[in-house]
N, C-alpha and C positions, 0 to 999 in steps of 0.2 A: 678701428677700420670702418665700421658701419657709419659712424658720424662723418668721417671723411667722404665716404661715398654719397651720403645724403647731401652734404655740403656741395660736392661737385655737381650733383644732379640739379640742385637748386640754382647754382651759378650758371650752369648751361641753359637752364630754362629762362633765367633772367636775361642772359646774353641774346638769346633768340627772340625775346620779346621787346628788345630795345628798338625804338623807332629809327628809321633810316635818317642819316644826317641831311640837313638842308644846305643850301648854298652858303648861308652865314656860318654854319659850323665847319664846313669844308674850308672856307677862307680863314677861319680862326686856327684850324689845324695847320694850314700852310704858313700862317704867321708864326706859330709856335716852332715849326721846323726852321724857318729863317732865323728866329732868335737863337735856337740851339746851335745852328751853324755859325752864327756870328760869335757866340760864346765858345765855339770850338768844343762843344759838348757832343761828341760824335755818337756815343751810345744813345743819348736822348734823341738826337736827330734821326738816328736809324729807327728807333722805336716808334717815333711819331710818323716817319715816312711809311713804315709798314702799316700803321693804323690808317693813314690817309689812303694808301693803296687799297686796303681792304674795303674802305668805305666807297671808293670810286668803283671798284669791281662790283660791289653789291648794287650800286646805282645803275651801272652799265647793263647788268644782267636783267634789270627790270625794264630798261628802256630800249631794248633791241627792237629795231624796226623790222617790219615784214620784208621778205625778199622783193615783193612787188613794189613797196615804197622805196626800197633801196635802188631798184632798177629805175624807177621814175626820177629819183634824185640824180642818179648818175647820168641819165639821158639829158637832163637839164644842164648839168655841169659840162658834159661832153660837147654839146652843140653839134655843128656840122663841120667845123674847122678841124682838119687832120691833126694839127699841132696839139689841140686840146682833147680831141676825141680818141686818137690812137692809144695813148697810155691808159685810158680808162676802159678800153674794149674788153680786156680779160675779165675785169670785175663785172662789167655789164653782162657778159656771157654767163658767168657764174650765177649772177643774180637772176637772170632770165631762167636758167635751168632750175634754180632753187624755187622760183615762183611757179614752175610748171608750164612755162611758156616755151614749149619744145621747139616750135618753128622759129621763134625769135632767137632762142639760144643757139640754134644751128646757124642762122644767118649771122649772128654776132661772132660766133666762133670762127666761121669762114672769113668774115671781115677782119678778125684779129690776125689770122694766119696770113691773109693777103697784105695787111699793113706791115707785118713783120718782115716781109720780103723786100721792103724798100729801104734797106740800110740797117745798120746796127746802132741801136739807141739803148738807153738805160733800161727800157721796158721790153726790148725785143725777146730776150730769153723767156721772160715770164709770159709774153704773148704766145710764143710757140708752144710752151708747155701747157698753159691753160686752154688754148684753142684746141689742141689735140685731146686733152683730157675731156673737155666737154663733148667733142665730136665722138669720142670713144664711148662715153656714158650714154649718149643718144643712140649709138649703134647697139649697145647692149640692150637698151629698152626695146629695140626692134629685133632682138635675138640674132644679131649679126656678129657672131663671135670672132670671125676672121678679121672683119673690119675693126672691131674693138682692139684686137691684138696689134694690128698695124698702127692704130692711133696711140696705143700705149708705148710702143717702141719709138714712134715719132716724138712723143712727149719727152722722151729721154734725150733726144738729139737736139740739145739747145746750148747756146753759148753761155748759159747761166744768166742770172739777173738778181736784182735786189731782193725780191721776195724769196727766190730760190736759195739765195745765200743765207738769209736769216731764218726763214721758216722751213726750208727744205721743200722737196717736191710734194705735190698733192698725191695722196695714195687713194683717192676716191675711186678712180677707175679700176685700180687693182682690187680694192675691196669689193666693189660692185661685181667684178668678174669672178671673184672667189665665191660670192654669194649665189651666183647662178649655176 
């Protein structure tokens, strides 16, 4: 039993010490997955896909951009045209809030809610939800509990949307409210 434990500890240490895969290794893993699929070797394809996913997640964790950089990137993508800007407004408001740009977060959240009033699009439900969540979190920062409650309720009154359907509602405002 003692030998097994020592072997397990050594293996764990070696696994943690392995360098992160580079682009060439990731492409090689992808080629291996394709070969396994072509050969209809599903257990091998699954094993390789799990390994590739783990490698990608480790790279993603190391390359997360700052909220301010994300906000700047989104502002460039959004431009001034309502067709390109409106679907990105909820993300822009979240990024501004995360970056500590409170006034900009409030402006973007209000712009998000205003844009959502002009018809029902694929992003409308997410816009209503995220706009109200951001405004509620800003109200909590100013100790305006009644306003935060109203925004929380308004965030729930949405026709639904792609992010809400797959990820569920944001619980950030409710968590912030419980913490105060």
